[in-house]
Structure formats: C-alpha cells, structure tokens
N, C-alpha and C positions, 0 to 999 in steps of 0.2 A: 569465404565462409569461416566461421569461428570453429576452432577445434575444442570440443567440450569433452572433458573426462566423464566417465560414467556417473560420478558423484554430482556433476553439474547439470545433468539432464533431468527433465521431468519425464514421466512415463505415462502411458495410457493404462487405465484400469478398465477391464471389461467384466461386468458382473451379471449373471443371470439371476433375476429376482422375480419370482411370482409371475412368470410368463413374459417378463420384460427383459430386454437386454439394456443395461445401463452402462454407458461409456463415459468416462471422466478422465481428467488429467490430474495426476497426483504430482505436485511439485516436490522437489527435494527439500529436506528439512533445513531450516535456517541455522546457520553456524555463526559463532562469534566472529566479528569482523565484517559480516554481511551488512550491506546498506539496506535500510528500510525507509520507505517514503511515507509520510503522513499527508493525506489529502483530506479535503473537507467538501464532499460532494453534495451536502444538503444545506448546511448553514456555515456562516463565516466563523472562524476561530476567534474573531475579534470580540465575541461575547464572553470568551473565557478569560479568567484572570491569568496574568503572566505566571504567577506562582503555580497554578494548576498545570500549565503547559510545561513548566520547568520540572515539576514532579514527574510527569509522564515521560518526558525526554530522559531524565536521570534514571528512571527505572529501566527503560529500554537500553540505555547505554550501560547500565550495570549488568545487563544480560550479554553485553559484548557487541551490541549492534551499533553501527554508524547511522545516526538518525538525520534525515533530511526532510524538508517540508516542501509541499507544492508551492509554486510561484504565487498562487492566488488565495492561499488559506486565510489571509487576514483582510483581503479585499471585501468590502461590503457596501450595500446600499441602505436605504432607510429601513428596510426590513431585516437587516443583518443577513442577507443572502448574497450570493454571487451570481453573475450572469451565467446562463447555461453554457455559453461558449467558453467562459473561463473555467468552469467546473470540468467540462469535457477536455479542455486543454491540459489541465492538471492530471486527469485520469490517463489520457493518451500518452502524455510525457512520461508518466511513471511506468507504464507498460513498455514503452519503447526504449527506455534507458536500460541498457544491458547490465549496468552496475546495480540496479535495484533488484533485490532478491525477495522482497516482501512489501506489501502495501497495506497500510492501516488507514482506517477512516476515523476522523475526529468525532463524528456523531453517527448514531444509528438512524 
C-alpha cells in the first residue's frame, strides 16, 4: 500500500442540501510538476490542427504541468471517432496511473 501524505489524499465531502445528503470526493489541488493526461472520449484529436494541440500543451506546461496524452487520442475511423474499447482503455489507463493527478478531455 502506498503511503500518502495528507496533501496527496482526496477527501470525502458530505453536504446536507435541501433534505438531501450529497456525498462527493474532492481531489487535492493540482500542483506544478503534476502529470495531467489528455484523453479524447468523444472524437479523435486527429481533426485538430497540430498548432492547436501545441498551443494547449504549451499553456498547460506554462502552468507547470507535465502533459501526457492517451494512447488512442489520434486514432480514428472514417467518422473521426475511436472505437468504444479504445476510448475506455484511455480513460481507465488514466485513472489507474498513479502518476496522473488530473485528466482533461479534448472535446466536450
């Protein structure tokens, strides 16, 4: 089991709101040097111009983040989509990687 300092842990938030108890997980804040992963769960990043991707990567790196991309972000079919299995693999890989502290999606 990993030994996590208090700053590395997420914590549960329990809020009583209008008769409902809302439970959520609040992750720690991203810090310079943290790895962030970009995935593309809806459309392939192949439709983006390389310059657009470079601008986004440079902005995240200027904030101090180490930027990585999912394995299948540029894979595409004739509809510029990726198979469901490939999208799920990128998502699961990002969540399972202990070094990844934040996940960004390329498209809404």
